[in-house]
C-alpha positions in Angstrom: -76.3 29.7 -45.6 -79.5 30.1 -47.4 -82.1 27.6 -48.2 -81.4 28.1 -51.8 -77.8 27.2 -51.5 -78.1 24.3 -49.5 -80.7 22.4 -52.0 -78.4 23.4 -54.8 -75.5 22.3 -53.3 -77.2 18.8 -52.6 -78.2 18.6 -56.2 -75.4 19.8 -57.8 -72.7 18.5 -55.7 -71.9 15.7 -58.3 -71.1 18.0 -60.9 -69.3 20.4 -58.8 -67.1 17.1 -57.5 -66.6 16.4 -61.5 -65.6 19.5 -62.7 -64.5 22.4 -60.0 -62.4 19.7 -58.2 -60.1 18.7 -61.2 -56.4 17.8 -61.1 -54.2 21.0 -59.6 -50.3 21.5 -59.9 -49.5 20.5 -56.4 -46.8 22.0 -54.2 -43.2 20.7 -53.1 -40.2 22.1 -52.0 -38.3 18.7 -52.5 -35.8 18.5 -55.3 -35.2 15.3 -55.1 -35.8 13.4 -58.4 -39.2 10.9 -57.9 -39.4 8.1 -60.8 -41.9 6.1 -61.4 -42.7 3.7 -64.2 -45.6 4.4 -66.7 -47.0 0.7 -67.1 -47.7 -0.6 -70.7 -51.7 -1.2 -71.5 -53.2 -2.8 -74.2 -53.2 -1.3 -77.9 -55.8 1.0 -79.0 -55.8 -0.8 -82.2 -56.3 -4.2 -80.3 -58.8 -2.9 -77.8 -61.5 -0.8 -80.4 -60.7 -3.4 -83.5 -64.0 -5.0 -83.7 -65.8 -2.0 -83.0 -64.0 0.0 -85.7 -64.6 -2.8 -88.4 -68.4 -2.8 -87.7 -68.9 0.8 -87.5 -66.8 2.1 -90.6 -68.6 -0.4 -92.5 -71.5 1.9 -93.6 -68.9 4.7 -94.8 -65.6 4.2 -95.6 -64.5 7.8 -94.9 -65.1 7.2 -90.9 -62.3 5.4 -88.9 -62.4 4.6 -85.4 -59.7 5.6 -83.4 -60.5 5.4 -79.6 -63.0 5.6 -76.7 -60.9 8.4 -75.5 -60.8 11.8 -76.3 -57.3 12.3 -77.8 -56.2 15.9 -78.4 -53.0 16.5 -80.9 -50.2 18.7 -78.9 -47.2 19.7 -80.8 -48.5 19.3 -84.2 -45.3 20.8 -86.0 -43.7 17.8 -84.8 -42.3 15.3 -87.3 -44.6 12.5 -85.1 -47.4 14.6 -83.2 -48.4 13.4 -80.3 -51.7 12.2 -79.0 -52.8 12.9 -75.9 -55.9 11.5 -73.9 -58.1 14.2 -72.2 -59.9 12.8 -68.8 -63.6 12.5 -69.3 -66.6 12.8 -66.5 -66.9 9.3 -66.6 -62.9 9.2 -65.3 -64.0 11.5 -62.6 -66.8 9.7 -61.6 -65.2 6.6 -61.8 -62.7 7.8 -59.2 -65.1 8.6 -56.6 -67.1 5.8 -56.7 -63.6 3.8 -55.8 -63.1 6.2 -53.0 -66.5 6.0 -51.1 -65.7 4.9 -47.7 -67.6 2.0 -46.8 -66.7 2.2 -43.1 -69.2 5.0 -42.9 -72.4 4.3 -42.6 -74.6 6.5 -45.5 -76.8 9.3 -44.4 -80.5 8.3 -44.7 -83.0 10.0 -47.3 -84.9 12.0 -44.0 -80.9 13.2 -43.3 -80.6 14.3 -46.6 -84.1 15.8 -46.4 -83.7 17.8 -43.5 -80.6 19.4 -44.7 -82.6 21.0 -47.2 -85.1 22.0 -45.1 -82.8 23.3 -42.3 -82.0 26.9 -44.0 -78.8 26.7 -41.4 -77.6 23.4 -42.1 -74.4 23.3 -44.3 -73.1 20.0 -45.6 -69.4 18.6 -45.6 -67.9 18.4 -49.1 -67.2 14.5 -48.7 -70.9 13.4 -49.2 -72.7 12.4 -52.6 -75.8 13.4 -53.2 -77.1 9.9 -52.4 -75.5 10.1 -48.9 -72.6 8.2 -49.0 -69.2 9.3 -47.4 -66.0 10.0 -49.4 -62.6 9.1 -48.1 -61.0 12.5 -45.9 -58.3 12.8 -48.8 -60.4 12.0 -51.4 -59.7 15.0 -53.6 -55.9 14.2 -53.4 -56.7 10.8 -54.4 -59.2 11.8 -57.0 -56.6 13.4 -58.8 -53.9 10.9 -58.8 -56.4 8.5 -60.3 -57.6 10.4 -62.7 -54.0 11.5 -63.6 -52.9 7.8 -63.9 -55.4 7.5 -67.1 -53.5 10.5 -68.8 -51.2 8.3 -71.9 -49.0 9.4 -74.5 -49.5 8.0 -78.0 -47.9 8.5 -81.3 -49.4 8.5 -84.7 -48.4 7.6 -87.9 -50.8 7.3 -90.9 -54.2 6.8 -89.8 -52.5 4.2 -87.2 -53.0 5.3 -83.4 -50.1 3.5 -81.4 -49.7 2.0 -77.9 -49.3 4.6 -74.7 -46.0 5.1 -74.4 -43.6 4.1 -71.3 -42.3 6.7 -69.8 -40.2 7.4 -66.6 -42.1 10.1 -64.7 -40.4 12.9 -62.3 -40.7 16.4 -61.0 -38.7 19.4 -60.7 -39.6 22.8 -58.9 -39.2 26.0 -60.5 -39.6 29.6 -58.8 -42.3 31.3 -60.7 -43.0 34.9 -60.5 -45.5 34.0 -57.6 -44.5 30.9 -56.1 -42.3 27.7 -56.1 -44.2 25.3 -58.8 -43.9 21.7 -59.3 -43.5 20.4 -62.8 -44.4 16.9 -63.3 -42.8 15.7 -66.1 -41.9 12.0 -67.8 -39.3 11.1 -70.2 -40.0 8.7 -73.2 -38.3 7.1 -75.9 -39.5 7.8 -79.4 -37.1 6.3 -82.5 -34.2 5.4 -80.1 -34.5 9.2 -78.9 -35.4 10.2 -75.3 -38.0 13.1 -75.1 -39.5 15.1 -72.3 -42.7 15.9 -71.9 -45.5 16.8 -69.3 -47.5 14.1 -67.5 -50.1 16.3 -68.4 -49.8 18.8 -71.1 -52.9 20.6 -69.7 -51.7 20.9 -66.2 -48.4 23.3 -66.3 -47.8 26.8 -64.1 -46.5 27.6 -67.9 -46.1 27.0 -71.5 -44.3 24.1 -73.0 -42.8 23.8 -76.0 -40.4 21.4 -77.9 -38.4 21.4 -80.8 -39.5 19.8 -84.0 -37.7 16.3 -83.5 -38.4 16.2 -80.2 -35.1 16.3 -78.7 -35.2 19.6 -77.1 -37.7 20.9 -74.3 -38.8 24.6 -73.3 -40.6 25.9 -70.4 -42.0 29.5 -70.4 -43.3 30.9 -66.9 -44.5 34.2 -66.4 -40.9 35.1 -65.0 -38.1 33.1 -67.1 -37.8 30.7 -70.1 -36.1 27.4 -69.4 -34.8 24.5 -71.2 -34.7 20.8 -69.7 -31.7 18.9 -70.4 -32.3 15.0 -71.6 -29.4 14.2 -69.9 -29.9 15.4 -66.5 -33.6 16.0 -66.6 -32.6 19.3 -64.6 -34.0 23.0 -65.6 -31.5 25.7 -67.1 -32.6 29.0 -67.2 -31.9 30.5 -70.8 -33.4 33.9 -70.3 -31.6 37.0 -68.4 -33.0 37.4 -64.8 -32.8 40.9 -65.6 -34.1 43.8 -68.2 -32.3 46.8 -68.7 -31.0 46.4 -65.2 -34.2 45.8 -63.5 -35.3 42.0 -62.3 -38.9 40.8 -62.6 -39.6 41.7 -59.3 -38.9 45.5 -59.8 -40.4 45.7 -63.0 -43.6 43.6 -61.7 -43.7 46.3 -59.0 -44.2 49.0 -61.4 -46.3 47.2 -63.5 -48.7 47.0 -60.6 -48.7 50.5 -59.5 -50.0 51.2 -63.1 -52.7 48.7 -63.3 -53.3 46.8 -60.1 -55.3 44.3 -62.0 -52.3 43.4 -64.7 -48.6 42.4 -64.0 -45.7 41.7 -66.0 -45.3 39.5 -68.8 -41.9 38.5 -69.2 -42.5 35.9 -71.6 -45.6 34.8 -73.3 -47.8 33.3 -76.1 -44.0 31.4 -77.0 -43.7 29.8 -80.7 -41.0 28.8 -82.8 -40.2 30.8 -86.0 -40.5 29.5 -89.3 -37.3 27.5 -89.2 -37.3 26.5 -85.9 -34.2 28.7 -84.5 -35.7 31.4 -82.7 -38.3 31.3 -80.3 -40.7 34.2 -80.3 -43.1 35.8 -77.5 -44.5 38.7 -76.4 -43.9 41.0 -73.5 -44.5 44.2 -71.5 -41.1 44.1 -69.4 -39.0 47.0 -71.9 -42.3 49.1 -70.5 -44.0 48.1 -67.9 -45.8 51.2 -67.4 -47.7 50.9 -70.5 -50.5 48.3 -69.5 -52.0 47.8 -73.1 -48.7 47.3 -75.0 -46.7 44.1 -75.4 -43.6 44.0 -77.8 -42.5 41.0 -80.1 -39.2 39.6 -79.3 -37.3 36.6 -80.2 -34.7 34.4 -78.4 -32.1 33.2 -80.4 -31.4 29.5 -79.3 -27.9 29.4 -80.9 -26.5 32.4 -79.5 -28.7 32.8 -76.5 -29.3 36.3 -77.3 -32.9 38.2 -76.7 -34.1 40.9 -79.5 -36.8 43.2 -79.5 -38.5 43.2 -83.0 -41.2 45.5 -83.0 -43.1 47.7 -80.6 -45.9 50.5 -80.8 -47.2 52.2 -77.6 -50.6 50.8 -76.4 -50.6 47.9 -78.9 -50.5 44.4 -77.7 -48.9 41.7 -80.8 -50.4 38.5 -81.0 -48.7 36.1 -83.4 -51.2 34.0 -85.6 -48.8 32.3 -88.2 -46.1 33.1 -91.1 -45.8 34.1 -94.3 -44.0 32.0 -96.8 -40.4 34.1 -96.5 -41.3 33.9 -92.4 -42.4 37.2 -91.6 -45.3 37.3 -88.7 -48.8 37.3 -89.6 -49.8 39.3 -86.4 -53.3 40.5 -84.9 -52.9 44.1 -83.2 -54.8 45.2 -80.5 -54.8 49.0 -80.2 -55.4 50.8 -76.8 -57.3 47.5 -75.6 -60.2 47.7 -78.5 -59.4 48.4 -81.9 -58.0 45.1 -84.1 -56.1 44.9 -87.1 -54.1 42.3 -88.8 -50.5 43.4 -89.8 -47.1 41.6 -91.1 -44.3 42.0 -88.8 -40.7 41.0 -90.6 -38.0 39.1 -88.4 -36.3 43.1 -88.7 -39.2 44.8 -87.6 -40.9 46.4 -90.5 -44.4 46.1 -90.2 -47.2 46.1 -92.9 -50.9 46.4 -92.5 -52.9 43.4 -94.1 -55.5 44.7 -96.5 -58.5 42.3 -96.6 -61.8 42.6 -98.4 -65.1 43.4 -96.0 -66.0 44.5 -93.1 -66.0 43.7 -89.2 -63.3 41.0 -90.2 -62.1 38.2 -87.9 -59.0 36.0 -88.5 -59.9 32.7 -88.3 -56.2 30.8 -89.2 -53.3 31.2 -91.3 -50.3 28.8 -92.7 -47.5 29.7 -95.2 -48.6 32.8 -96.6 -52.3 31.8 -96.5 -54.7 33.6 -94.4 -58.3 32.7 -93.5 -60.9 35.1 -92.0 -64.6 35.8 -91.5 -66.8 38.7 -92.3 -70.2 38.7 -90.6 -72.9 39.6 -92.8 -76.7 39.4 -91.7 -77.4 36.4 -89.8 -74.8 34.4 -91.5 -70.7 34.1 -91.8 -68.7 34.6 -95.3 -65.1 32.7 -94.8 -62.7 34.3 -97.3 -59.5 32.4 -98.0 -56.7 34.3 -99.7 -52.6 34.0 -100.2 -50.9 36.9 -98.3 -47.3 38.6 -100.0 -44.7 40.0 -98.0 -45.9 43.6 -98.1 -49.9 42.7 -96.4 -51.3 42.6 -99.7 -53.7 39.6 -100.1 -55.1 37.6 -103.1 -58.6 35.6 -102.6 -58.8 32.3 -103.2 -62.5 31.3 -102.7 -64.8 32.4 -100.3 -67.8 30.1 -98.6 -71.0 32.0 -97.5 -72.6 30.3 -94.3 -75.7 30.6 -92.6 -75.3 30.5 -88.9 -71.7 30.7 -87.1 -68.7 29.2 -86.5 -67.7 27.2 -83.7 -64.2 26.8 -83.4 -61.3 29.1 -84.5 -57.4 27.9 -85.5 -54.9 26.8 -86.1 -56.7 24.1 -87.2 -58.2 25.4 -90.3 -56.1 24.9 -92.8 -54.4 21.2 -93.4 -50.6 20.8 -93.3 -50.2 21.1 -96.9 -52.9 23.7 -97.2 -54.7 22.0 -100.0 -57.8 21.8 -97.6 -59.7 24.1 -95.3 -62.2 22.9 -92.7 -64.9 24.8 -90.7 -66.5 23.9 -87.8 -70.1 25.1 -87.6 -73.6 25.6 -86.4 -76.2 26.3 -88.9 -78.6 28.0 -86.7 -76.9 30.0 -84.1 -79.3 29.0 -81.4 -78.8 25.5 -81.9 -75.7 23.0 -80.5 -75.8 21.3 -83.4 -72.3 21.3 -85.1 -71.2 20.1 -88.8 -68.1 20.2 -90.4 -67.3 21.7 -94.3 -64.0 21.0 -96.3 -62.8 23.1 -98.7 -60.7 21.9 -101.5 -59.0 24.4 -102.3 -57.5 23.3 -105.7 -61.1 22.5 -106.8 -63.3 24.6 -104.6 -65.2 21.3 -104.2 -67.1 21.7 -100.5 -67.0 18.4 -98.7 -70.3 18.1 -96.0 -69.7 16.2 -92.8 -73.1 15.8 -91.6 -74.1 12.3 -91.2 -72.0 10.2 -88.7 -70.2 6.5 -88.9 -73.3 3.4 -88.7 -73.9 2.8 -84.7 -73.3 6.2 -83.9 -76.6 7.8 -83.0 -78.0 10.6 -84.8 -78.0 12.9 -81.7 -74.1 12.7 -81.5 -72.2 15.9 -82.3 -69.0 17.2 -83.5 -66.9 18.7 -80.6 -63.4 19.6 -82.1 -62.0 19.2 -85.2 -57.8 19.0 -86.0 -55.7 17.9 -88.7 -54.1 14.7 -88.3 -52.3 14.6 -91.4 -52.9 16.2 -95.3 -55.6 14.6 -96.0 -57.3 13.4 -92.4 -59.0 15.1 -89.7 -59.1 13.9 -86.4 -62.9 14.5 -85.1 -64.2 14.0 -81.5 -67.6 12.9 -81.4 -69.7 13.6 -78.2 -72.7 11.5 -77.2 -74.8 11.7 -73.9 -75.3 8.3 -72.2 -79.3 8.0 -70.6 -77.8 9.7 -67.1 -76.9 12.5 -69.1 -73.1 12.2 -68.9 -71.2 13.3 -72.0 -68.9 10.5 -73.7 -66.6 11.3 -76.1 -65.1 9.3 -78.8 -62.2 9.8 -81.3 -62.8 9.2 -85.2 -60.6 9.8 -88.4 -62.3 11.1 -91.2 -59.8 10.3 -94.6 -60.5 12.7 -97.1 -58.6 10.3 -99.5 -61.4 7.4 -99.4 -64.4 7.2 -101.7 -67.7 7.4 -99.6 -70.1 4.7 -100.1 
């Protein structure tokens, strides 16, 4: 290990500990249910009400929501759920709690000696200041950070208490290994819902029915449903396609391209009326390393259907037309990108859009937003699509700089508004938000922050909480340079001061 590596290791260890050693999915073959109850914590509204009242006094559009980083999951549900994302401070707090007080810390002289010795190496449980962590600190840190994750409901601009859940684990055989799925059962409006303990730590894709009563898990070799009665996973998809198993088809795919394998079902979403699960797969032709066909799984009949396939083309579903056809990006031979409409009967139509170098940004219910790059800026085009790919432009918005976030957060649920997160200067990290009223073409610029929020704050992400309210994550660096995130609601129905 050379001198430069050792010096960098010492100086950057904390960053590595906080970032690279984030939560991982543990492996276990124990099929027995492990159940624990998550303790109820203080109401978000109670804990931040004083801060919220003070900070919204200067601008009635801003409403303080939480000191946590809250992210919307499954936004199509009747009652979308918010999950708080762990922050750097959560990992740092866990490390402080895991310092081994029984071990004498390394002295500054010892640390400097290691820096100066090109043959020296540092163990991974020593902090930059020389203090030792407990031997099993990685496992303990993961558990402590996991305990900070909570699920909340929303109603209007109110954010509810963390939900009390019964946690359990299940083991699922994926194409590569046995993976432990960490789940929890929560009660909402008298019904039981099964959701992940941490939606961002799963060996697959998780999707829930709009009423929350049925959950589905797609891993690389199967599609499962999770029964809320006995909390068991039940396989929905067949374990063969055209008489061949996942393992046989995957072997064929790897022979064709060692760096890519079989995709059994991926990119899973609901169709327009929530009766079918739509996904893409290459199991129909594992020798086509660039080709992904569109499939549909009918929930009621339990049958799978191949909808559309073009050799060498990969379809990625972006949204739906008003009549329930798919709006897709189509990548041909791994490079050429087009936008198409595909009906549920497999008819395909090219989407005709204005401008050159078009990039799809968002779609919703037959509305489409795309960007064209012109000179040093970008122009956003908002249009309506008919069922055969013809577009009628509603408005266009020229911007300097570039955008920093891509759908599905552009259109409001009722597609009355359209939001853009962009950087006025491509060389700057500063981000601003523009909201376009598509009925009046009025543009609302969100450039200033609530009182008591530093002017150095920045917008990290923007999503729609409801038809007339945005959920905005603001970031501020503390004196130690650690990013602190907080969640705010920006209401379009309120008048500015």
